[in-house]
C-alpha positions as CSV (number, residue, x, y, z in Angstrom):
1,X,11.7,17.0,-60.8
2,X,9.6,19.9,-60.3
3,X,9.3,21.4,-56.8
4,X,6.6,24.2,-55.9
5,X,8.1,26.4,-53.2
6,X,5.5,28.2,-50.9
7,X,7.3,30.3,-48.5
8,X,4.1,32.0,-46.9
9,X,4.5,34.6,-44.2
10,X,6.3,35.6,-41.3
11,X,9.4,33.7,-40.7
12,X,8.3,31.5,-43.6
13,X,10.1,33.5,-46.1
14,X,13.4,33.4,-44.2
15,X,13.5,29.4,-43.4
16,X,12.2,28.5,-46.8
17,X,15.0,30.6,-48.4
18,X,17.8,28.4,-46.7
19,X,16.1,25.0,-47.7
20,X,16.3,26.4,-51.3
21,X,20.0,27.2,-50.7
22,X,20.3,23.4,-49.9
23,X,18.4,22.1,-52.7
24,X,20.1,24.7,-55.1
25,X,23.6,23.2,-53.9
26,X,22.4,19.6,-54.6
27,X,20.9,20.6,-57.9
28,X,24.2,22.1,-58.9
29,X,25.7,18.6,-58.0
30,X,23.6,16.7,-60.4
31,X,20.0,16.1,-58.5
32,X,17.6,17.1,-61.2
33,X,15.6,19.9,-59.4
34,X,13.7,22.5,-60.6
35,X,12.3,25.1,-58.4
36,X,9.1,27.4,-58.5
37,X,8.1,29.9,-56.2
38,X,4.4,31.2,-55.5
39,X,2.6,33.1,-52.9
40,X,0.2,31.4,-50.3
41,X,-1.3,32.5,-47.2
42,X,-1.4,36.0,-46.2
43,X,1.0,36.6,-49.1
44,X,-1.6,34.9,-51.5
45,X,-4.1,37.2,-50.1
46,X,-2.1,40.2,-50.6
47,X,-1.0,39.2,-54.2
48,X,-4.5,37.9,-55.3
49,X,-7.0,38.4,-52.7
50,X,-7.2,34.6,-51.9
51,X,-4.9,32.7,-49.4
52,X,-4.5,30.0,-52.2
53,X,-4.7,31.6,-55.3
54,X,-5.4,29.8,-58.6
55,X,-2.0,30.1,-59.9
56,X,-0.7,28.6,-57.0
57,X,-2.9,25.7,-56.8
58,X,-2.3,25.1,-60.5
59,X,1.5,25.0,-59.6
60,X,1.3,22.9,-56.6
61,X,-1.2,20.5,-58.9
62,X,1.8,20.4,-61.6
63,X,4.6,19.8,-59.2
64,X,6.3,16.6,-57.9
65,X,6.2,17.8,-54.5
66,X,5.8,21.1,-52.4
67,X,8.0,22.9,-50.1
68,X,6.0,24.9,-47.6
69,X,7.0,27.6,-45.1
70,X,4.5,29.0,-42.6
71,X,1.5,31.2,-42.9
72,X,-0.4,33.5,-40.8
73,X,0.3,36.9,-38.9
74,X,-2.2,39.3,-36.4
75,X,-2.6,41.6,-39.6
76,X,-4.8,39.3,-41.1
77,X,-6.9,38.1,-37.9
78,X,-9.7,40.6,-39.0
79,X,-10.2,39.3,-42.5
80,X,-13.2,36.9,-43.0
81,X,-12.6,33.3,-42.0
82,X,-12.6,32.2,-45.5
83,X,-10.2,34.4,-46.5
84,X,-7.4,34.0,-43.4
85,X,-3.9,32.5,-44.5
86,X,-5.0,29.0,-42.6
87,X,-7.6,28.5,-45.0
88,X,-5.2,28.7,-47.7
89,X,-3.1,25.5,-46.0
90,X,-6.4,23.6,-45.3
91,X,-7.9,23.8,-48.8
92,X,-4.6,22.7,-50.5
93,X,-4.3,19.8,-48.0
94,X,-7.8,19.0,-49.3
95,X,-7.6,19.8,-52.9
96,X,-4.5,17.7,-53.2
97,X,-6.0,15.0,-51.0
98,X,-3.1,14.9,-48.6
99,X,-4.5,12.9,-46.0
100,X,-1.4,11.3,-44.3
101,X,0.7,13.6,-42.3
102,X,4.1,12.2,-40.9
103,X,5.7,14.0,-38.1
104,X,9.1,12.6,-36.7
105,X,10.3,13.5,-33.4
106,X,14.0,12.7,-33.3
107,X,16.4,13.8,-30.4
108,X,19.8,14.5,-31.8
109,X,22.5,13.5,-29.2
110,X,23.9,17.2,-29.2
111,X,20.7,18.7,-28.2
112,X,19.3,16.2,-25.5
113,X,20.1,18.7,-22.8
114,X,17.8,21.3,-24.8
115,X,14.8,19.0,-23.8
116,X,12.2,20.2,-21.5
117,X,12.8,16.7,-20.1
118,X,15.8,15.2,-18.3
119,X,18.2,14.1,-20.7
120,X,18.1,10.5,-19.9
121,X,14.4,10.4,-20.4
122,X,14.9,11.6,-24.3
123,X,18.5,10.3,-25.1
124,X,18.1,8.4,-28.4
125,X,14.5,9.3,-28.7
126,X,12.9,8.4,-32.4
127,X,9.1,8.8,-32.5
128,X,7.2,8.8,-35.6
129,X,3.7,10.3,-35.4
130,X,1.0,9.4,-38.1
131,X,-1.8,11.9,-38.2
132,X,-4.8,11.8,-40.3
133,X,-5.1,15.0,-42.3
134,X,-8.1,15.5,-44.4
135,X,-11.1,14.3,-41.9
136,X,-12.3,14.4,-38.5
137,X,-13.7,17.3,-36.6
138,X,-11.6,20.2,-38.6
139,X,-13.7,19.2,-41.9
140,X,-17.0,17.7,-40.4
141,X,-20.1,19.2,-41.1
142,X,-22.5,20.5,-39.7
143,X,-20.2,23.4,-38.2
144,X,-20.6,26.9,-37.3
145,X,-21.9,29.4,-35.1
146,X,-25.8,30.2,-34.8
147,X,-28.0,32.1,-32.7
148,X,-30.5,29.9,-30.8
149,X,-34.2,31.1,-29.9
150,X,-33.7,33.6,-27.1
151,X,-30.4,35.0,-28.5
152,X,-27.9,32.7,-26.8
153,X,-25.0,31.7,-29.4
154,X,-24.0,28.1,-29.9
155,X,-21.1,26.8,-31.6
156,X,-21.1,23.4,-33.5
157,X,-18.1,21.4,-34.9
158,X,-18.6,17.9,-35.9
159,X,-16.1,14.9,-35.3
160,X,-16.7,12.2,-38.3
161,X,-14.8,9.6,-40.0
162,X,-15.7,7.3,-42.8
163,X,-14.3,3.5,-42.4
164,X,-12.3,4.1,-45.8
165,X,-10.6,7.2,-44.2
166,X,-9.4,5.3,-41.3
167,X,-8.4,2.3,-43.2
168,X,-6.0,4.2,-45.5
169,X,-4.3,6.1,-42.8
170,X,-4.1,2.7,-40.8
171,X,-2.3,1.2,-43.8
172,X,0.1,4.1,-44.1
173,X,1.0,3.7,-40.3
174,X,1.4,-0.1,-40.4
175,X,3.9,0.3,-43.3
176,X,5.8,3.0,-41.7
177,X,6.0,0.7,-38.7
178,X,7.1,-2.2,-40.9
179,X,10.0,0.0,-41.7
180,X,11.0,0.8,-38.1
181,X,10.9,-1.3,-35.1
182,X,7.3,-2.9,-35.9
183,X,5.6,-1.5,-32.9
184,X,2.3,0.9,-33.6
185,X,0.6,2.6,-31.0
186,X,-3.1,3.5,-32.3
187,X,-4.5,6.7,-30.0
188,X,-8.3,7.1,-29.3
189,X,-11.1,8.1,-27.0
190,X,-13.1,5.2,-27.8
191,X,-14.4,5.2,-24.3
192,X,-16.3,8.2,-24.9
193,X,-16.5,8.9,-28.6
194,X,-18.1,6.7,-31.1
195,X,-16.2,8.2,-33.9
196,X,-12.9,6.9,-32.2
197,X,-14.8,3.7,-31.4
198,X,-14.9,2.8,-35.0
199,X,-11.3,3.9,-35.5
200,X,-10.3,1.5,-33.1
201,X,-12.3,-1.2,-34.7
202,X,-10.7,-0.6,-37.9
203,X,-7.2,-0.6,-37.0
204,X,-7.7,-3.8,-35.1
205,X,-9.2,-5.3,-38.5
206,X,-6.2,-3.8,-40.5
207,X,-3.7,-5.0,-38.1
208,X,-4.9,-8.6,-39.1
209,X,-3.2,-7.9,-42.3
210,X,0.2,-7.2,-40.6
211,X,0.8,-10.1,-38.1
212,X,4.6,-8.8,-37.7
213,X,3.4,-5.5,-36.2
214,X,2.7,-5.2,-32.6
215,X,-0.4,-3.1,-32.3
216,X,-1.5,-1.4,-29.1
217,X,-4.1,1.1,-28.2
218,X,-4.1,4.1,-25.7
219,X,-6.6,6.7,-24.7
220,X,-5.4,10.2,-25.9
221,X,-5.4,11.6,-22.7
222,X,-3.2,8.9,-21.4
223,X,-0.9,9.2,-24.4
224,X,-0.2,12.8,-23.5
225,X,1.0,11.8,-20.1
226,X,3.2,9.1,-21.4
227,X,4.8,11.2,-23.8
228,X,6.1,13.2,-21.0
229,X,6.4,10.1,-18.6
230,X,8.4,7.6,-20.8
231,X,8.5,8.8,-24.3
232,X,10.8,6.2,-25.4
233,X,8.3,3.5,-25.0
234,X,6.7,4.8,-28.4
235,X,7.8,4.0,-32.0
236,X,5.1,4.6,-34.4
237,X,1.8,6.3,-33.3
238,X,-1.2,6.8,-35.2
239,X,-4.2,9.0,-34.6
240,X,-6.9,11.2,-35.9
241,X,-6.6,14.8,-37.1
242,X,-7.1,16.8,-33.8
243,X,-5.5,14.5,-31.5
244,X,-2.5,14.2,-33.9
245,X,-2.4,18.1,-34.1
246,X,-2.2,18.4,-30.3
247,X,0.2,15.3,-29.5
248,X,2.5,16.3,-32.1
249,X,3.1,19.9,-30.8
250,X,3.8,18.2,-27.6
251,X,6.2,15.6,-28.8
252,X,8.1,18.7,-30.4
253,X,9.0,19.7,-27.0
254,X,10.9,16.5,-26.2
255,X,13.4,17.2,-28.9
256,X,14.4,20.6,-27.5
257,X,12.7,22.9,-29.9
258,X,9.9,23.2,-32.2
259,X,12.3,24.6,-34.8
260,X,14.0,21.0,-35.2
261,X,10.7,19.1,-36.4
262,X,10.0,18.4,-40.0
263,X,6.9,16.9,-41.5
264,X,5.5,15.3,-44.4
265,X,1.9,15.3,-45.9
266,X,1.2,12.7,-48.5
267,X,-1.5,11.5,-51.1
268,X,-2.1,8.0,-52.0
269,X,0.5,8.1,-54.6
270,X,3.4,9.7,-52.7
271,X,3.1,13.4,-53.5
272,X,3.6,15.4,-50.7
273,X,3.9,18.9,-49.1
274,X,6.8,19.2,-46.7
275,X,6.8,21.9,-44.0
276,X,8.1,22.5,-40.4
277,X,5.2,22.0,-38.1
278,X,6.2,25.3,-36.2
279,X,4.3,28.8,-37.1
280,X,4.9,31.8,-39.0
281,X,6.4,33.3,-35.6
282,X,5.6,37.0,-36.7
283,X,7.1,38.4,-33.4
284,X,10.9,37.3,-34.7
285,X,10.2,37.6,-38.2
286,X,12.8,39.6,-40.2
287,X,15.1,39.4,-37.4
288,X,17.5,36.5,-38.9
289,X,17.0,34.4,-35.6
290,X,14.7,31.6,-36.8
291,X,15.7,28.3,-37.0
292,X,15.7,26.7,-40.3
293,X,16.8,23.1,-39.6
294,X,13.0,22.1,-39.5
295,X,12.6,23.3,-43.0
296,X,15.9,21.7,-44.4
297,X,14.8,18.5,-42.6
298,X,11.6,18.8,-44.4
299,X,13.3,19.1,-47.6
300,X,15.4,15.9,-46.8
301,X,12.0,14.1,-46.3
302,X,10.9,15.4,-49.5
303,X,13.9,14.2,-51.3
304,X,13.3,10.8,-49.8
305,X,9.4,10.1,-49.8
306,X,8.3,12.1,-53.0
307,X,11.4,12.4,-55.4
308,X,12.9,9.1,-54.5
309,X,16.3,10.8,-54.0
310,X,17.5,8.6,-50.9
311,X,21.2,9.4,-51.3
312,X,20.4,13.3,-51.5
313,X,18.0,13.0,-48.4
314,X,20.6,11.1,-46.4
315,X,23.5,13.9,-47.3
316,X,21.4,16.6,-46.0
317,X,20.4,14.8,-42.9
318,X,24.4,14.0,-42.3
319,X,24.9,17.7,-42.9
320,X,22.5,19.0,-40.3
321,X,24.1,16.2,-38.1
322,X,27.6,17.7,-38.8
323,X,26.5,21.5,-38.1
324,X,25.1,20.5,-34.7
325,X,28.4,18.4,-33.8
326,X,30.4,21.4,-34.7
327,X,28.5,23.6,-32.2
328,X,26.3,25.6,-34.5
329,X,22.8,26.8,-32.9
330,X,20.1,29.2,-33.7
331,X,18.6,31.1,-30.4
332,X,16.0,28.6,-29.8
333,X,18.7,25.6,-29.2
334,X,21.5,27.9,-28.0
335,X,23.5,26.5,-24.7
336,X,26.6,28.1,-23.1
337,X,29.5,27.1,-25.0
338,X,27.9,26.8,-28.4
339,X,28.1,29.0,-31.4
340,X,25.2,31.2,-31.8
341,X,24.2,32.0,-35.3
342,X,21.2,33.5,-37.4
343,X,18.9,32.1,-39.9
344,X,21.5,32.7,-42.6
345,X,24.5,31.4,-41.0
346,X,22.8,28.4,-40.1
347,X,21.7,27.8,-43.9
348,X,25.1,28.4,-44.9
349,X,26.8,26.1,-42.5
350,X,24.5,23.4,-43.6
351,X,25.6,24.1,-47.5
352,X,29.1,24.0,-46.4
353,X,28.7,21.0,-44.7
354,X,26.9,19.3,-47.6
355,X,29.6,20.6,-50.1
356,X,32.3,19.0,-47.8
């Protein structure tokens, strides 16, 4: 099974290297994995003048799954918009039709005290946010900045969803809820936005095909509040691209650190791109302090969802739990009395736990 490894920029290279060590250990134990690396983002621009070089896109198309690091950095901020690192990731999602983003927010028992909320509010928390990824205001046309008569500038973005786009993400979310606690909350702003009024209508229509799933609806502003008021009321949340971007980052802080959260972006056939939800963190790049666990857990999701290696995925997740029980902590999750380690040490600890 071919895995395209796209480390990207900043800490992306460091955290991806640790996930590669874990996957290489599995390959050495008989899991049929072939890993091939290529540049993307700022690294892609530096290598080929394009944040998504043609050779990288070709590899991504050929691969069975993609392991992605992080992209971006202040040195690229002055580039034309189409050459900036972020455009490479957006294009990759679009080219591969990766429309369904799965973002679990799980609180490990050992990290409940590291959450920004009281431990009793988050202990045992296990939420899955299903975010539509290729539509909405991020891709809608028309868009741009124009100068009006008289010289005043105007910025325009268009929120747009087709019924078919909503229906396919709804099916992913209902299927995910069926594998969990059979509760799905659809988040919209249908009292103000016609786009999300259609979203709500299609969710209700699709829900009729899933009579075993309890479907509820919530406005996005209320959902943002409820995530910090009573997060354990949620099981699976489904929402659009922009709302999902914001809510999933909010949910990440319930877990103690954004460095703990993996994600999967899937196409209709189950092929996916797997990445931590944090950014390239250029301020700590090269210092061996970044938390690689989100990337390692993303690799576990890849083994499960795209490669059909359920047992290997479980072994990786068990190894992560083991190192947390043993007290290993990177700086973002460190508390007094635990063992503070760097990026490479944490990766080595997971490999050792996996070997055991």
